[in-house]
C-alpha positions as CSV (number, residue, x, y, z in Angstrom):
1,X,-31.0,-14.1,-11.1
2,X,-33.2,-11.5,-9.5
3,X,-32.3,-11.6,-5.8
4,X,-31.7,-8.1,-4.5
5,X,-28.3,-7.1,-3.1
6,X,-26.2,-6.5,-1.3
7,X,-27.1,-8.7,1.6
8,X,-25.7,-11.9,3.3
9,X,-28.6,-13.9,1.7
10,X,-27.8,-12.5,-1.7
11,X,-24.1,-13.2,-1.2
12,X,-24.8,-16.8,-0.1
13,X,-26.7,-17.4,-3.3
14,X,-23.7,-16.1,-5.3
15,X,-21.2,-18.2,-3.4
16,X,-23.0,-21.4,-4.3
17,X,-22.4,-20.5,-7.9
18,X,-18.8,-19.2,-7.9
19,X,-17.4,-22.5,-9.1
20,X,-19.9,-22.8,-12.0
21,X,-17.9,-22.4,-15.2
22,X,-21.0,-22.1,-17.4
23,X,-20.5,-18.8,-19.3
24,X,-24.1,-17.6,-18.7
25,X,-23.9,-18.3,-15.0
26,X,-20.4,-16.8,-14.6
27,X,-21.6,-13.7,-16.4
28,X,-24.7,-13.4,-14.1
29,X,-22.6,-13.9,-11.0
30,X,-20.2,-11.2,-12.1
31,X,-23.1,-8.8,-12.8
32,X,-24.7,-9.5,-9.4
33,X,-21.4,-9.0,-7.6
34,X,-21.3,-5.4,-8.9
35,X,-23.6,-4.5,-6.0
36,X,-20.7,-5.0,-3.5
37,X,-18.2,-2.7,-5.3
38,X,-15.4,-5.2,-5.0
39,X,-15.7,-5.9,-1.3
40,X,-18.0,-8.5,0.5
41,X,-16.2,-8.5,3.8
42,X,-19.0,-6.7,5.6
43,X,-21.3,-9.6,4.8
44,X,-18.9,-12.6,5.0
45,X,-19.4,-13.4,8.7
46,X,-23.2,-13.8,8.3
47,X,-23.0,-16.5,5.6
48,X,-24.6,-19.9,6.6
49,X,-21.2,-21.6,6.3
50,X,-17.6,-20.3,6.2
51,X,-15.9,-20.2,2.8
52,X,-13.1,-22.6,2.1
53,X,-9.7,-21.3,0.8
54,X,-10.6,-22.2,-2.8
55,X,-13.9,-20.3,-2.6
56,X,-12.2,-17.3,-1.1
57,X,-9.7,-17.2,-3.9
58,X,-12.3,-17.6,-6.6
59,X,-14.6,-15.0,-5.0
60,X,-11.7,-12.6,-4.6
61,X,-10.8,-13.0,-8.3
62,X,-14.4,-12.3,-9.4
63,X,-14.5,-9.2,-7.3
64,X,-11.3,-7.7,-8.8
65,X,-12.9,-6.0,-11.8
66,X,-15.2,-4.0,-9.5
67,X,-12.2,-3.0,-7.4
68,X,-10.4,-1.8,-10.5
69,X,-13.3,0.4,-11.3
70,X,-13.6,1.6,-7.8
71,X,-9.9,2.5,-7.7
72,X,-10.2,4.5,-10.9
73,X,-13.3,6.3,-9.5
74,X,-11.6,7.1,-6.2
75,X,-8.3,8.3,-7.7
76,X,-8.7,12.0,-7.3
77,X,-5.4,13.8,-8.0
78,X,-4.8,17.5,-7.3
79,X,-4.9,19.8,-10.3
80,X,-1.1,20.2,-10.3
81,X,-0.4,16.5,-10.0
82,X,2.7,15.9,-7.9
83,X,3.0,19.6,-7.3
84,X,-0.4,19.5,-5.5
85,X,0.9,16.8,-3.3
86,X,4.1,18.5,-2.3
87,X,3.1,19.0,1.3
88,X,-0.4,17.3,1.5
89,X,0.1,14.1,3.5
90,X,-3.6,13.8,4.0
91,X,-4.3,13.7,0.2
92,X,-1.4,11.3,-0.3
93,X,-2.7,9.0,2.4
94,X,-6.1,9.0,0.7
95,X,-4.6,7.8,-2.6
96,X,-2.6,5.2,-0.7
97,X,-5.7,4.0,1.0
98,X,-7.4,3.6,-2.4
99,X,-4.5,1.5,-3.6
100,X,-4.6,-0.6,-0.4
101,X,-8.3,-1.2,-0.8
102,X,-7.7,-2.4,-4.4
103,X,-4.9,-4.8,-3.3
104,X,-7.2,-6.3,-0.6
105,X,-8.9,-9.5,-1.7
106,X,-12.3,-8.0,-0.9
107,X,-13.2,-11.1,1.2
108,X,-11.1,-10.9,4.4
109,X,-12.1,-8.6,7.3
110,X,-9.6,-6.0,8.2
111,X,-9.2,-2.4,9.4
112,X,-9.1,0.4,6.9
113,X,-5.7,1.9,6.4
114,X,-6.4,5.1,8.4
115,X,-7.7,3.1,11.4
116,X,-4.7,0.7,11.4
117,X,-2.2,3.7,11.3
118,X,-4.1,5.5,14.1
119,X,-3.8,2.4,16.3
120,X,-0.1,1.9,15.6
121,X,0.5,5.6,16.3
122,X,-1.3,5.3,19.6
123,X,0.8,2.3,20.5
124,X,4.1,3.9,19.5
125,X,3.5,7.4,21.0
126,X,5.1,6.5,24.4
127,X,8.3,5.3,22.8
128,X,8.5,8.4,20.6
129,X,7.9,10.7,23.6
130,X,10.7,9.0,25.6
131,X,13.3,8.3,22.9
132,X,12.5,10.3,19.7
133,X,12.4,9.0,16.2
134,X,14.9,6.2,16.6
135,X,12.8,4.8,19.5
136,X,9.6,5.1,17.5
137,X,11.0,3.2,14.5
138,X,12.6,0.6,16.7
139,X,9.3,0.0,18.6
140,X,7.4,-0.5,15.3
141,X,10.0,-2.6,13.5
142,X,10.5,-4.9,16.5
143,X,6.9,-5.3,17.5
144,X,4.5,-4.8,14.6
145,X,6.2,-4.5,11.2
146,X,7.7,-7.5,9.5
147,X,10.1,-7.9,6.6
148,X,9.7,-10.1,3.6
149,X,13.2,-11.3,2.9
150,X,12.3,-13.2,-0.3
151,X,13.4,-10.3,-2.5
152,X,10.6,-10.7,-5.0
153,X,8.7,-7.8,-6.4
154,X,5.1,-8.6,-5.5
155,X,2.0,-6.4,-5.2
156,X,1.3,-7.4,-1.6
157,X,4.4,-5.5,-0.5
158,X,2.4,-2.3,-1.1
159,X,-0.8,-3.1,0.6
160,X,-0.2,-0.7,3.5
161,X,-3.2,-1.7,5.5
162,X,-2.0,-5.3,5.4
163,X,1.5,-4.3,6.3
164,X,0.2,-2.3,9.3
165,X,-1.4,-5.5,10.6
166,X,1.8,-7.6,10.2
167,X,1.9,-8.8,6.6
168,X,5.6,-8.8,5.6
169,X,6.7,-6.0,3.4
170,X,9.7,-4.5,1.6
171,X,11.8,-1.4,2.3
172,X,9.3,0.9,0.5
173,X,6.2,-0.5,2.1
174,X,7.6,-0.5,5.6
175,X,9.1,3.0,5.0
176,X,5.7,4.3,3.9
177,X,4.1,3.0,7.1
178,X,6.8,4.7,9.3
179,X,6.5,8.0,7.4
180,X,2.7,8.0,7.8
181,X,2.9,7.3,11.5
182,X,5.7,9.8,11.9
183,X,3.4,12.4,10.4
184,X,0.7,11.7,12.9
185,X,3.2,12.1,15.8
186,X,5.1,15.1,14.5
187,X,8.3,13.1,14.0
188,X,11.1,14.4,11.8
189,X,11.5,11.8,9.1
190,X,12.2,12.0,5.4
191,X,12.5,9.5,2.6
192,X,15.3,8.9,0.2
193,X,13.9,7.5,-3.0
194,X,16.8,5.3,-4.0
195,X,16.2,2.9,-6.9
196,X,15.8,-0.7,-5.9
197,X,15.4,0.1,-2.2
198,X,14.1,2.9,0.0
199,X,15.9,4.7,2.9
200,X,14.7,6.8,5.8
201,X,16.6,9.6,7.4
202,X,15.9,10.5,11.1
203,X,17.7,12.7,13.7
204,X,20.5,11.0,15.6
205,X,21.9,12.6,18.8
206,X,25.5,11.4,18.1
207,X,25.6,11.4,14.2
208,X,23.3,14.3,13.6
209,X,21.2,12.1,11.4
210,X,20.8,8.4,10.7
211,X,20.1,6.9,7.2
212,X,18.7,3.4,7.3
213,X,16.9,0.8,5.2
214,X,13.6,-0.1,7.0
215,X,13.9,-3.7,5.8
216,X,17.3,-3.9,7.6
217,X,16.3,-2.5,10.9
218,X,17.9,0.6,12.3
219,X,21.4,-0.2,11.4
220,X,22.8,3.0,9.9
221,X,24.1,3.1,6.3
222,X,27.5,4.7,6.7
223,X,28.1,7.9,4.9
224,X,30.9,6.6,2.8
225,X,28.8,3.6,1.6
226,X,26.0,6.0,0.7
227,X,28.4,8.3,-1.1
228,X,29.7,5.5,-3.2
229,X,26.2,4.5,-4.2
230,X,25.4,8.1,-5.1
231,X,28.6,8.3,-7.2
232,X,27.5,5.3,-9.2
233,X,24.1,6.9,-9.9
234,X,23.3,8.9,-13.0
235,X,23.6,12.7,-12.9
236,X,19.9,12.9,-13.3
237,X,19.3,10.6,-10.3
238,X,21.8,12.5,-8.1
239,X,20.1,15.8,-9.0
240,X,16.7,14.3,-8.1
241,X,17.9,12.9,-4.8
242,X,19.0,16.4,-3.7
243,X,15.4,17.6,-3.8
244,X,13.1,17.3,-0.8
245,X,11.1,14.0,-0.7
246,X,7.4,14.8,-0.8
247,X,4.2,12.9,-0.1
248,X,3.6,12.9,-3.9
249,X,7.0,11.3,-4.4
250,X,5.9,8.5,-2.1
251,X,2.6,7.9,-3.9
252,X,4.3,7.9,-7.4
253,X,7.1,5.5,-6.3
254,X,4.5,3.0,-4.9
255,X,2.4,3.3,-8.1
256,X,5.4,2.8,-10.4
257,X,6.6,-0.2,-8.3
258,X,3.1,-1.7,-8.5
259,X,3.1,-1.2,-12.3
260,X,6.4,-3.1,-12.5
261,X,5.2,-5.8,-10.0
262,X,2.1,-6.6,-12.0
263,X,4.0,-6.6,-15.2
264,X,6.6,-9.1,-13.8
265,X,3.7,-11.4,-12.9
266,X,2.1,-10.9,-16.3
267,X,-1.0,-9.3,-14.8
268,X,-1.2,-6.8,-17.6
269,X,-4.6,-5.4,-17.0
270,X,-3.5,-4.2,-13.6
271,X,-0.1,-3.1,-14.9
272,X,-1.8,-0.9,-17.4
273,X,-4.1,0.5,-14.7
274,X,-1.2,1.5,-12.6
275,X,0.6,2.9,-15.6
276,X,-2.4,5.2,-16.1
277,X,-2.4,6.2,-12.5
278,X,1.3,7.1,-12.8
279,X,0.6,9.3,-15.8
280,X,-2.2,11.0,-13.8
281,X,0.5,12.2,-11.3
282,X,2.4,14.1,-13.9
283,X,2.8,17.9,-13.5
284,X,0.1,18.6,-16.1
285,X,-2.4,16.2,-14.6
């Protein structure tokens, strides 16, 4: 196969062959798809005919190895690992964008993470100006962000660009979106990296502060309930929860959850990839 790429014509040629199980043809298609670096969405609208769902799934699967390589190439961690991400939200968001691009199917059109967050911040700014952090979170949770109440640990919960466009997410994914938008607007928010869930803390005029689970709306977690949960935690965890929650902590938690999610679904190549990413965030990275 000698057709140059990338182009819509080149992609159309490859699409006609994606269902061919002949090893030589499959190998050739995989090799030619390298030109697209794991994402053909810029060319998909110019194909002669739209892809059916099966073709999209097959093409997305064939693009995944290139997305693995691209994530590894774009994963640039500061010299001090987590220490270098202690206050650098911009660097943390860059790493989260690379993760989100990897989790994308490489076929569907969508906004990059930064653009999606900018749009939500613009939409939410009037609410924040009038009512502060609670109004900001309420506006986003009621109008844009959706909750997956299935309870399963699945990789799509951490595709932040998809969550920003309305794909249902879990406590951590939704909390990450709120934190990143809060940073854009100068809101006072901090995360609480509690195992099995994720909490946000925001100012509250009557309580002083409000702790809540983003997947449960703005309903506050009462201080005595939180205290009992902390008492049941290990001394190591209680000590860790007393420390400030940093942008690096957010990246590491998402990476570790993705490693677990891929392992649960027996996608071991991706689980091992995220295991290596987690190691790269160590203090000696």
